[in-house]
C-alpha positions as CSV (number, residue, x, y, z in Angstrom):
1,M,-163.2,41.9,18.8
2,S,-159.3,43.3,18.9
3,M,-158.5,41.8,22.3
4,K,-159.7,38.0,20.8
5,V,-157.4,38.7,18.4
6,V,-154.5,39.1,20.6
7,D,-155.6,36.6,22.5
8,E,-155.5,33.5,20.2
9,I,-152.5,35.1,18.8
10,S,-151.0,35.3,22.1
11,N,-152.0,31.5,22.7
12,L,-150.3,30.3,19.8
13,L,-147.3,32.2,20.8
14,K,-147.6,30.2,23.9
15,I,-147.5,26.4,22.0
16,I,-144.6,27.5,20.7
17,G,-143.0,28.2,23.5
18,K,-143.5,24.9,24.9
19,T,-141.1,23.4,22.1
20,H,-138.3,23.4,24.3
21,S,-136.3,24.2,21.8
22,P,-133.2,26.7,23.1
23,Q,-133.6,29.1,20.3
24,V,-137.4,29.6,21.0
25,E,-136.6,30.1,24.8
26,K,-133.5,32.4,24.4
27,Y,-136.0,34.9,21.9
28,L,-139.7,34.3,23.2
29,V,-140.0,35.8,26.5
30,F,-142.8,35.2,28.6
31,E,-143.0,38.0,31.7
32,G,-146.9,39.1,31.6
33,S,-146.9,40.3,28.1
34,I,-145.1,38.4,25.0
35,K,-141.7,39.5,24.0
36,L,-140.1,38.7,21.1
37,F,-136.3,39.7,20.7
38,S,-134.1,39.8,17.6
39,G,-130.6,39.9,18.5
40,D,-130.5,41.7,21.6
41,N,-133.3,43.4,21.4
42,Q,-136.7,43.6,21.7
43,L,-139.0,43.4,18.4
44,L,-142.1,42.7,19.3
45,E,-144.6,42.4,22.5
46,V,-147.8,41.2,22.2
47,D,-150.1,42.0,25.5
48,E,-153.6,42.0,26.0
49,S,-155.0,44.3,23.7
50,Q,-151.7,45.8,21.6
51,L,-149.4,44.0,19.1
52,K,-146.0,46.4,18.8
53,L,-143.4,46.4,16.6
54,C,-140.5,48.5,17.7
55,G,-142.9,49.8,20.6
56,H,-145.4,51.0,17.6
57,D,-149.1,49.2,18.2
58,L,-149.9,47.7,14.7
59,L,-153.1,46.1,15.5
60,N,-155.0,48.0,13.3
61,R,-153.4,46.8,10.3
62,L,-154.7,43.1,11.6
63,L,-158.6,44.1,11.7
64,A,-160.8,42.9,9.3
65,K,-163.0,46.0,8.4
66,T,-165.5,44.2,6.2
67,D,-165.2,40.6,6.3
68,K,-166.3,38.6,10.0
69,L,-165.1,35.2,9.0
70,D,-164.8,33.1,12.1
71,Q,-163.2,30.1,11.8
72,K,-162.1,28.3,15.1
73,I,-157.9,28.1,15.6
74,K,-156.3,24.8,15.1
75,S,-154.7,25.6,18.2
76,E,-154.9,21.9,19.8
77,E,-153.7,20.4,16.6
78,L,-150.7,23.0,16.2
79,S,-149.4,21.3,19.4
80,N,-149.7,17.9,18.3
81,F,-148.3,18.9,15.0
82,L,-145.3,19.9,17.1
83,N,-145.4,17.4,19.4
84,S,-144.8,15.2,16.1
85,I,-141.8,16.8,14.6
86,S,-140.1,17.8,17.5
87,D,-136.9,15.6,16.7
88,S,-137.1,18.0,13.1
89,F,-137.5,21.8,15.1
90,L,-135.0,24.0,13.9
91,R,-136.1,27.3,15.0
92,L,-139.2,30.0,15.0
93,N,-137.8,31.6,11.8
94,H,-140.0,34.9,12.1
95,V,-143.7,36.3,12.8
96,G,-145.3,38.6,10.9
97,I,-148.7,40.2,9.2
98,S,-149.9,41.0,5.7
99,Y,-152.5,43.6,4.6
100,A,-153.2,45.8,1.6
101,V,-152.6,49.3,1.6
102,A,-154.1,52.0,-0.8
103,D,-150.0,53.1,-1.0
104,I,-147.1,50.9,-0.3
105,D,-144.6,53.6,-0.7
106,S,-146.7,55.5,1.6
107,E,-146.6,52.6,4.3
108,I,-143.4,52.1,3.6
109,F,-142.4,55.3,4.9
110,L,-144.1,54.9,7.8
111,I,-142.3,51.2,9.2
112,K,-139.1,53.0,8.0
113,S,-139.9,55.7,10.9
114,I,-141.4,53.2,13.4
115,V,-137.7,51.1,12.5
116,R,-135.4,54.2,13.0
117,N,-133.2,55.2,16.0
118,T,-133.7,51.7,17.3
119,S,-131.0,49.2,17.1
120,L,-132.8,47.1,14.6
121,S,-132.8,47.5,10.8
122,L,-135.7,47.0,7.5
123,Y,-134.7,44.9,5.2
124,E,-136.8,43.7,1.8
125,E,-137.2,40.4,-0.2
126,P,-137.4,40.5,-3.6
127,S,-141.3,39.5,-4.1
128,G,-141.3,39.3,-7.9
129,D,-144.8,41.1,-7.7
130,P,-144.7,45.0,-8.4
131,K,-148.1,45.2,-6.5
132,A,-146.2,43.1,-3.4
133,K,-144.0,43.9,-1.1
134,W,-142.1,41.5,1.0
135,L,-140.3,43.7,4.8
136,F,-138.2,42.1,7.5
137,V,-137.7,43.6,10.5
138,G,-134.7,42.6,12.6
139,N,-131.0,41.7,13.4
140,T,-129.6,39.4,10.6
141,D,-125.9,39.8,12.7
142,S,-127.5,37.1,14.3
143,W,-129.4,35.3,11.9
144,E,-131.1,32.1,13.9
145,S,-132.7,35.1,16.0
146,P,-136.1,35.9,14.4
147,L,-137.5,38.1,12.0
148,F,-141.0,40.0,12.1
149,E,-142.0,40.2,8.2
150,I,-144.6,42.5,6.6
151,V,-146.2,41.9,3.8
152,L,-147.2,44.9,1.9
153,T,-149.9,44.5,-1.4
154,S,-151.8,47.4,-3.1
155,E,-155.6,47.8,-2.0
156,T,-158.2,46.4,-4.2
157,N,-161.7,46.9,-4.5
158,T,-162.0,43.8,-2.5
159,P,-159.0,43.3,-0.3
160,E,-160.8,40.4,2.4
161,N,-159.7,37.9,0.8
162,L,-158.6,34.3,1.8
163,W,-155.2,35.4,3.0
164,R,-155.4,39.5,4.4
165,P,-155.2,40.3,6.6
166,H,-153.6,38.3,8.4
167,F,-150.9,37.3,11.2
168,Q,-148.3,34.8,10.2
169,I,-146.1,32.1,12.5
170,D,-143.1,30.6,10.7
171,I,-140.5,27.6,11.7
172,D,-137.7,26.2,10.4
173,T,-137.8,22.1,10.3
174,N,-135.0,19.5,8.8
175,L,-138.1,17.7,6.9
176,E,-137.8,16.5,3.7
177,Q,-141.2,17.8,1.6
178,Q,-142.3,14.5,1.6
179,K,-142.4,14.0,5.3
180,L,-143.3,17.3,6.2
181,E,-146.7,17.1,4.1
182,K,-147.7,13.5,5.9
183,Y,-147.2,15.3,9.5
184,L,-149.1,18.2,8.5
185,M,-151.8,15.9,6.7
186,D,-152.2,13.9,9.6
187,C,-152.4,16.7,12.2
188,F,-154.0,19.5,10.2
189,G,-156.5,17.7,7.8
190,S,-155.7,16.9,4.1
191,D,-156.3,20.3,2.0
192,F,-154.7,22.3,5.5
193,I,-151.8,23.5,2.9
194,Q,-152.7,26.2,1.1
195,W,-149.3,27.6,-0.7
196,K,-145.9,26.2,-1.2
197,L,-143.0,28.4,-1.8
198,D,-141.5,26.0,-5.3
199,I,-138.1,27.4,-6.4
200,P,-137.5,26.4,-10.2
201,N,-134.6,23.9,-9.6
202,Y,-134.4,23.8,-6.4
203,G,-137.7,22.6,-4.8
204,V,-140.0,23.3,-2.0
205,V,-138.8,25.0,1.0
206,L,-141.9,26.5,2.7
207,E,-145.7,25.3,2.7
208,M,-148.4,27.1,4.4
209,G,-152.2,26.7,5.8
210,M,-154.6,28.4,7.6
211,L,-154.8,27.7,11.1
212,G,-158.1,29.9,11.9
213,S,-160.3,33.3,11.5
214,V,-161.3,35.8,14.0
215,R,-163.4,38.1,13.1
216,G,-161.9,38.2,9.4
217,T,-158.3,37.7,11.0
218,K,-156.4,34.7,9.4
219,I,-153.9,33.2,11.1
220,Y,-151.6,31.3,8.9
221,L,-148.4,28.7,9.8
222,G,-145.4,28.4,7.9
223,V,-143.4,25.3,8.3
224,S,-140.0,25.1,6.2
225,T,-138.7,22.3,4.6
226,N,-135.2,21.6,5.2
227,L,-134.3,23.1,1.9
228,R,-134.5,26.3,3.4
229,N,-131.0,27.7,4.1
230,T,-132.0,30.4,6.8
231,K,-128.5,31.7,7.2
232,Y,-127.9,32.6,3.3
233,H,-131.4,34.2,3.5
234,R,-130.9,36.5,6.3
235,E,-127.0,37.4,5.1
236,K,-127.7,37.0,1.0
237,I,-131.3,37.3,0.1
238,L,-132.3,40.2,2.2
239,Q,-131.4,43.9,1.4
240,K,-131.1,46.3,3.6
241,L,-133.3,49.6,3.4
242,Q,-132.9,51.1,6.6
């Protein structure tokens, strides 16, 4: 089952790799395994059975314990979507994982140990929720390069739900919200959009929907509008933890 999850993630990253974006070609490398770089340093490696952040396998965090939902991955739809917005595609912003834990502080300690003694750093974006942490690993000095996000939530009696555990692919576009939503609905269906990051007095900067599920491991796509300022996010919003 773990290999199936990795296979689907690999297939989706290969579709991202076909966007012919100079940024993607620079930082997403296909050499047997799939390697993602942040700045000049390897951030992530996905091979046939592992998903390694800074050399540490995190795949077990993505495997659902009781929820075994299978929902066909919308890989063809993703390819069509990326082809449709090719003139508006800017960059791969980040990939990441989201999962529930019993003790957030202990998990952050573990993540710090993974990042320690590497050339990469750990950052936090304020989530506005005491039961959730939004963490990023990477190199913000190279603001256009991708990051790896880790979203941690406090474990509940029923940790499996619509969102967790999940793998996420997040891209930047220069599309206005209405145009983005039309592309998303045309390619994925009218019910695809499940969450929007709507900043008061500013507007919607991100929309997300589920590409599918593999035995309970959900896979999500996040797409920015032209209102997301990635450079500002890297330099001003993210707070360095280590």
